[in-house]
N, C-alpha and C positions, 0 to 999 in steps of 0.2 A: 515511527515517522511523525513529524510535526510535534515532537516532544518539546521543542524550543518555542513553540507558538502557544498563545493563550488557548486553553481548552474551549472557552466560549466562542472564539473566532473559528476554530475548527468545526465545532458543533453547528454554528450558524451556517457555514458553507455547506456542510452535509445536509442541512435542512433545505437549503436553497438550490442545491445542485445534485441531481440524482446520479449523474456520472461520477462525480467526486465521491459520493457516498458509497457507490458500488465498488469503485476502484480502491478506496481506502479499506473497505471490508475485505476485498480480495487480497490486497497487499498484506494485510495482517494475517490472513489465512496462509498465504504463501510463506511469510516470514516464519510462522510456527512450523510449517512442514519442512522448510529448509533447515531450521535449527534442529528439529527432531532428527532429521536424516544425518546431519553432521555430527550430532552427539551419539548416534547409534540407537536412539530410542525407537525409530522406525526406519531401519536401513532400506535404501532403495538403490537401484542401478545408477551408475555415474551419469549415464546419458539422461535419465529421468531427472536427476538432481540438477544437471546443467539446464534442462528445459524449464524447471521450476525457477531457477535463478534468473534465467533470461526473461521469463514472464514477470517476475518480481521487479526486475530492473525496468522493464517497459512500463509497468504500472507506476513505479516511482517517478519516472520521467514525465508521464502524463499528469500525475497528481501535482508535481512541481509546476508544470506549465499552467494547469488550472488555477493553482494557488497564486501564482505570480500575475495572472490575468483576471483575477476575481474583481468583481465590482463591489463597492461598499454597499451595505444594506441601505435601503431607502429610509 
């Protein structure tokens, strides 16, 4: 997520916004878990996979909102 943004801009927002930092870290963890489950590396129940995907989508929506409403650094 945010691969199309400058790494410096993402890093700056992570330093200035704890919620963004925590959510981005969590989103990356969820992405790995979902990918591993779908590839069969770490199989999980369908219901658990659905819950992970739902949480990942919620995190993405919140991250996008924070990104779009960020203030420029002083």
